[in-house]
MARMIKE-456005 format. One record per residue (C-alpha): y, z, x; residue in one letter. Coordinates in steps of 0.05 Angstrom, whole numbers. Example, Ala and Ser with C-alpha at 12.3 -4.5 7.8 and 13.67 -1.06 7.14 Angstrom:
<nodes>
NODE north up east baba
NODE -90 156 246 A
NODE -21 143 273 S
</nodes>
This chain:
<nodes>
NODE north up east baba
NODE -140 -1752 318 M
NODE -136 -1750 242 N
NODE -94 -1707 202 R
NODE -159 -1646 214 L
NODE -167 -1648 291 G
NODE -224 -1687 284 C
NODE -238 -1761 329 Q
NODE -256 -1812 294 R
NODE -297 -1861 323 V
NODE -318 -1932 292 A
NODE -373 -1978 316 A
NODE -354 -2004 392 A
NODE -358 -2080 353 D
NODE -319 -2056 290 E
NODE -253 -2078 273 S
NODE -214 -2043 210 P
NODE -225 -2096 164 P
NODE -299 -2101 168 L
NODE -314 -2055 119 L
NODE -258 -2077 73 R
NODE -287 -2137 65 S
NODE -260 -2175 -13 R
NODE -328 -2221 -3 R
NODE -382 -2183 -50 P
NODE -435 -2217 -78 L
NODE -411 -2271 -131 P
NODE -395 -2246 -189 A
NODE -440 -2303 -230 L
NODE -504 -2280 -190 I
NODE -491 -2204 -215 L
NODE -475 -2218 -278 S
NODE -548 -2258 -279 M
NODE -580 -2196 -246 R
NODE -558 -2146 -296 R
NODE -560 -2198 -349 S
NODE -642 -2205 -328 S
NODE -645 -2130 -319 F
NODE -627 -2113 -396 F
NODE -669 -2164 -419 F
NODE -732 -2141 -392 R
NODE -700 -2069 -398 F
NODE -703 -2086 -481 I
NODE -761 -2117 -475 L
NODE -804 -2064 -447 I
NODE -765 -2006 -489 G
NODE -783 -2049 -554 I
NODE -862 -2050 -527 L
NODE -863 -1984 -508 L
NODE -827 -1961 -579 H
NODE -884 -2001 -617 I
NODE -935 -1957 -574 Y
NODE -910 -1893 -600 V
NODE -905 -1923 -666 G
NODE -972 -1940 -672 L
NODE -1000 -1880 -639 R
NODE -971 -1831 -676 L
NODE -941 -1845 -752 L
NODE -1013 -1860 -770 P
NODE -1040 -1788 -750 D
NODE -973 -1749 -768 M
NODE -986 -1694 -825 P
NODE -933 -1736 -873 I
NODE -916 -1769 -932 D
NODE -897 -1848 -937 T
NODE -825 -1832 -933 T
NODE -834 -1790 -878 G
NODE -868 -1843 -834 R
NODE -819 -1900 -860 W
NODE -757 -1850 -833 L
NODE -795 -1840 -773 S
NODE -808 -1916 -767 A
NODE -730 -1921 -779 L
NODE -710 -1881 -720 W
NODE -761 -1914 -669 L
NODE -726 -1975 -683 V
NODE -654 -1940 -677 L
NODE -676 -1911 -615 S
NODE -692 -1978 -581 I
NODE -621 -2000 -594 F
NODE -592 -1934 -580 L
NODE -618 -1924 -509 I
NODE -588 -1990 -479 P
NODE -526 -1975 -516 L
NODE -526 -1913 -488 G
NODE -530 -1948 -411 M
NODE -479 -1999 -423 M
NODE -429 -1947 -464 A
NODE -385 -1934 -405 R
NODE -365 -2013 -404 S
NODE -331 -1997 -476 I
NODE -258 -1989 -473 K
NODE -246 -1957 -543 R
NODE -248 -1880 -521 Q
NODE -269 -1831 -547 P
NODE -316 -1885 -589 L
NODE -349 -1903 -509 G
NODE -359 -1834 -492 D
NODE -390 -1814 -561 R
NODE -443 -1870 -563 L
NODE -457 -1862 -490 A
NODE -480 -1782 -503 W
NODE -518 -1810 -574 V
NODE -554 -1861 -530 G
NODE -575 -1827 -469 L
NODE -599 -1768 -506 L
NODE -644 -1808 -548 A
NODE -667 -1833 -480 M
NODE -683 -1770 -459 G
NODE -718 -1753 -519 F
NODE -757 -1824 -520 F
NODE -771 -1804 -444 S
NODE -818 -1741 -464 S
NODE -841 -1771 -531 L
NODE -874 -1827 -489 L
NODE -903 -1788 -433 V
NODE -930 -1735 -487 L
NODE -960 -1789 -532 T
NODE -990 -1820 -465 F
NODE -1018 -1745 -450 V
NODE -1045 -1737 -527 R
NODE -1081 -1801 -514 D
NODE -1115 -1783 -448 L
NODE -1135 -1719 -482 A
NODE -1164 -1755 -550 L
NODE -1200 -1797 -508 A
NODE -1236 -1738 -471 S
NODE -1249 -1702 -541 L
NODE -1283 -1771 -566 L
NODE -1328 -1767 -506 T
NODE -1347 -1696 -520 V
NODE -1365 -1719 -589 D
NODE -1404 -1775 -581 A
NODE -1451 -1737 -530 I
NODE -1447 -1676 -578 W
NODE -1430 -1694 -644 P
NODE -1394 -1651 -697 N
NODE -1375 -1602 -643 T
NODE -1307 -1618 -646 I
NODE -1262 -1619 -712 A
NODE -1234 -1690 -685 I
NODE -1191 -1710 -747 G
NODE -1156 -1640 -747 H
NODE -1139 -1651 -677 W
NODE -1110 -1716 -691 R
NODE -1058 -1683 -741 T
NODE -1042 -1625 -707 G
NODE -1031 -1665 -642 S
NODE -996 -1718 -672 A
NODE -948 -1664 -706 A
NODE -935 -1628 -637 A
NODE -920 -1684 -600 V
NODE -848 -1695 -625 P
NODE -833 -1622 -630 L
NODE -851 -1612 -555 L
NODE -809 -1673 -534 A
NODE -748 -1634 -578 L
NODE -759 -1572 -543 L
NODE -763 -1606 -473 S
NODE -702 -1646 -485 T
NODE -656 -1581 -515 L
NODE -687 -1547 -451 V
NODE -669 -1601 -408 G
NODE -593 -1614 -438 L
NODE -582 -1537 -426 F
NODE -608 -1538 -355 N
NODE -563 -1605 -342 A
NODE -497 -1576 -366 R
NODE -501 -1512 -336 R
NODE -459 -1506 -269 R
NODE -506 -1524 -210 A
NODE -536 -1463 -172 R
NODE -522 -1452 -99 V
NODE -582 -1458 -51 V
NODE -583 -1430 17 T
NODE -618 -1466 75 I
NODE -622 -1445 139 E
NODE -635 -1505 192 V
NODE -666 -1478 265 P
NODE -641 -1526 309 I
NODE -660 -1525 389 D
NODE -608 -1518 436 D
NODE -553 -1497 386 L
NODE -495 -1479 419 P
NODE -477 -1409 407 E
NODE -407 -1420 374 A
NODE -447 -1464 324 L
NODE -494 -1406 308 D
NODE -486 -1401 231 G
NODE -440 -1463 225 F
NODE -436 -1474 155 T
NODE -440 -1539 110 I
NODE -435 -1546 35 V
NODE -465 -1608 12 Q
NODE -447 -1631 -59 I
NODE -486 -1700 -80 S
NODE -498 -1752 -146 D
NODE -440 -1720 -190 I
NODE -442 -1779 -233 H
NODE -375 -1771 -263 V
NODE -375 -1815 -323 G
NODE -384 -1811 -398 P
NODE -423 -1746 -405 T
NODE -394 -1707 -339 I
NODE -318 -1700 -341 K
NODE -263 -1666 -306 G
NODE -288 -1595 -329 R
NODE -355 -1602 -294 Y
NODE -326 -1627 -228 V
NODE -278 -1575 -231 D
NODE -329 -1520 -238 A
NODE -367 -1548 -179 I
NODE -304 -1549 -133 V
NODE -291 -1474 -152 D
NODE -362 -1454 -134 A
NODE -359 -1498 -67 V
NODE -291 -1462 -47 N
NODE -315 -1398 -58 R
NODE -368 -1407 -11 L
NODE -316 -1418 47 K
NODE -353 -1469 83 P
NODE -334 -1495 155 D
NODE -356 -1571 129 L
NODE -365 -1604 62 I
NODE -411 -1655 54 A
NODE -405 -1711 -3 V
NODE -466 -1751 -2 T
NODE -460 -1806 -52 G
NODE -457 -1825 -127 D
NODE -405 -1788 -144 V
NODE -380 -1839 -198 V
NODE -407 -1883 -261 D
NODE -352 -1918 -271 G
NODE -285 -1953 -244 S
NODE -222 -1917 -218 V
NODE -185 -1936 -283 S
NODE -234 -1904 -316 Q
NODE -251 -1841 -279 L
NODE -194 -1825 -237 T
NODE -174 -1766 -277 R
NODE -235 -1730 -285 H
NODE -244 -1741 -201 T
NODE -182 -1707 -181 Q
NODE -205 -1640 -180 P
NODE -235 -1665 -113 L
NODE -177 -1658 -83 S
NODE -183 -1579 -78 R
NODE -240 -1591 -38 L
NODE -229 -1536 25 S
NODE -263 -1529 82 A
NODE -245 -1509 153 R
NODE -264 -1578 181 H
NODE -249 -1620 119 G
NODE -296 -1654 62 A
NODE -336 -1711 86 F
NODE -358 -1765 40 L
NODE -409 -1826 47 V
NODE -417 -1880 -8 T
NODE -476 -1879 -54 G
NODE -507 -1938 -90 N
NODE -479 -1921 -157 H
NODE -409 -1931 -120 E
NODE -429 -2009 -104 Y
NODE -446 -2017 -178 Y
NODE -370 -1991 -195 A
NODE -324 -2024 -144 G
NODE -334 -1991 -77 A
NODE -270 -2006 -42 N
NODE -229 -1984 -98 A
NODE -266 -1918 -92 W
NODE -261 -1911 -19 I
NODE -189 -1929 -19 D
NODE -181 -1875 -85 E
NODE -227 -1819 -46 F
NODE -190 -1824 14 R
NODE -123 -1811 -30 R
NODE -159 -1751 -51 L
NODE -164 -1729 16 G
NODE -235 -1740 32 L
NODE -254 -1768 97 N
NODE -298 -1825 80 V
NODE -349 -1846 139 L
NODE -368 -1924 141 L
NODE -421 -1928 187 N
NODE -376 -1885 239 E
NODE -367 -1816 267 H
NODE -316 -1757 273 V
NODE -320 -1711 333 I
NODE -316 -1637 309 V
NODE -288 -1580 361 D
NODE -314 -1515 334 H
NODE -298 -1454 381 D
NODE -303 -1498 439 G
NODE -369 -1520 411 A
NODE -371 -1602 392 R
NODE -410 -1633 339 A
NODE -420 -1701 322 V
NODE -407 -1714 236 I
NODE -431 -1789 220 A
NODE -440 -1823 160 G
NODE -465 -1890 136 V
NODE -456 -1934 76 T
NODE -517 -1934 24 D
NODE -576 -1961 43 Y
NODE -576 -2015 -7 S
NODE -506 -2025 8 A
NODE -515 -2093 43 G
NODE -542 -2127 -20 H
NODE -479 -2117 -51 H
NODE -439 -2142 10 D
NODE -465 -2153 79 P
NODE -411 -2126 114 L
NODE -428 -2058 81 H
NODE -496 -2060 108 R
NODE -514 -1987 134 S
NODE -527 -1983 210 D
NODE -542 -1902 230 P
NODE -545 -1939 299 V
NODE -465 -1969 294 A
NODE -454 -1898 266 A
NODE -464 -1858 338 L
NODE -442 -1919 377 A
NODE -390 -1893 423 G
NODE -409 -1815 420 A
NODE -402 -1774 475 P
NODE -476 -1762 511 G
NODE -463 -1687 522 D
NODE -453 -1669 442 V
NODE -527 -1652 427 L
NODE -511 -1634 348 I
NODE -509 -1701 314 K
NODE -513 -1696 240 V
NODE -512 -1755 193 L
NODE -496 -1760 117 L
NODE -540 -1818 83 A
NODE -538 -1827 6 H
NODE -613 -1847 12 Q
NODE -670 -1810 54 P
NODE -696 -1876 67 R
NODE -645 -1869 126 S
NODE -690 -1820 159 A
NODE -722 -1866 203 E
NODE -663 -1908 233 A
NODE -638 -1836 240 A
NODE -691 -1809 273 A
NODE -697 -1869 321 A
NODE -617 -1866 343 A
NODE -622 -1798 356 G
NODE -594 -1752 304 F
NODE -604 -1684 298 T
NODE -597 -1670 217 L
NODE -594 -1720 159 Q
NODE -562 -1696 97 L
NODE -586 -1741 37 S
NODE -590 -1741 -37 G
NODE -601 -1801 -81 H
NODE -670 -1780 -116 T
NODE -648 -1717 -166 H
NODE -715 -1686 -139 G
NODE -735 -1729 -197 G
NODE -691 -1701 -249 Q
NODE -751 -1691 -299 F
NODE -818 -1703 -308 F
NODE -854 -1745 -296 P
NODE -798 -1787 -254 W
NODE -816 -1738 -189 N
NODE -874 -1777 -178 F
NODE -837 -1841 -184 F
NODE -793 -1813 -136 V
NODE -844 -1811 -80 R
NODE -862 -1886 -89 L
NODE -791 -1907 -55 Q
NODE -765 -1849 -13 Q
NODE -808 -1815 39 P
NODE -772 -1738 17 F
NODE -758 -1724 -55 T
NODE -725 -1652 -43 A
NODE -720 -1598 3 G
NODE -721 -1595 82 L
NODE -773 -1630 113 A
NODE -779 -1661 189 R
NODE -783 -1730 219 L
NODE -793 -1746 290 N
NODE -754 -1688 313 G
NODE -700 -1696 256 L
NODE -689 -1649 205 W
NODE -681 -1683 130 V
NODE -651 -1643 74 Y
NODE -654 -1681 1 T
NODE -613 -1646 -50 S
NODE -634 -1651 -117 R
NODE -565 -1667 -145 G
NODE -502 -1629 -162 T
NODE -497 -1668 -230 G
NODE -550 -1718 -264 Y
NODE -560 -1791 -283 W
NODE -573 -1819 -351 G
NODE -602 -1772 -395 P
NODE -570 -1707 -395 P
NODE -631 -1672 -380 K
NODE -665 -1634 -321 R
NODE -730 -1608 -324 L
NODE -764 -1570 -260 G
NODE -706 -1599 -211 A
NODE -653 -1554 -223 P
NODE -585 -1586 -201 S
NODE -553 -1546 -137 E
NODE -494 -1542 -82 I
NODE -529 -1536 -21 T
NODE -510 -1486 34 R
NODE -535 -1502 104 L
NODE -526 -1454 167 R
NODE -547 -1483 229 L
NODE -589 -1424 266 V
NODE -624 -1427 333 P
NODE -692 -1455 337 G
NODE -749 -1401 347 E
NODE -774 -1404 423 P
NODE -845 -1436 432 E
</nodes>
């Protein structure tokens, strides 16, 4: 029994040190992978900046000096964006955080600039086709000039709106999950889920404090933290994750690892989360007794964890091993929605996930669907309910458009009779 009165059950073949392995993928291989990734990232970035420059600068209604200044900004952007991505490794503060802010804002602006430039080219191709069929019906020259000027202005506007959306406190979203054969004592059982906070260069303790205050005001029965809490090491961020120690719920707060914990030293963060009073579930479960009715609360390591350490391979079956057969309500915390198929096969009732950020901002919501079965909201898969949070923070550019951050209050309710 743990300090909350919950019985913790690990996989039958698991010894306590199993997921405490200190044998990660060799550092040299990880370093080579990162170097290869950043080389490709910078190369692609250069090509995309060249594309934007060639497509916009000749048509913009500005003088030669303005064109040179615009070209200079594009050159700076090529370096600012990767600098923003790598700035968390700069130990000197506040320099590292300031560089991160500049680089990540540049990344958010250029993302919109690139998309709008591409949309402009599609529209221009359509107009040129119309003009070829019906000559002199469209003032192509005026359209080229006006649209070239509009693209950076719209990109700037979307970046500012996205910044406002990202930095304001996450809204509370209430979801009712209909469960067949729900015990009467669990009718109205409330789980508050937070996910993907990404404490790091642009998200600090005050931001986390506001989240914790909002969660505690909801007075949940249980809190689920579904991974990607941090973007940095324990030594860098321990002061800023400290507010998580104030999370309060009748049955406690439970946490599973996300992929970003593995980028930042998962074992150290697991120790730190436990020090903060969070119940970390690593392919294991606890039994929660709520007014005489029992429920399984299980958690798995991140879907990709096995790539970082084979002993951390995500395993929903192992997480449920040893659970009493007469407990019908089985809730799984799994960072990525991709765990859903295995969770459904294992017999879970509800899976809570994050990872996708709901796409965070256009057009990435479309790309998320290529990797994950669910992008946001409540969905059904082979008898399993899957709720995918849009995330409570943000990653990378401080920007959200069309995918607001959320604190999710999930209420279990009886299923409708057929």
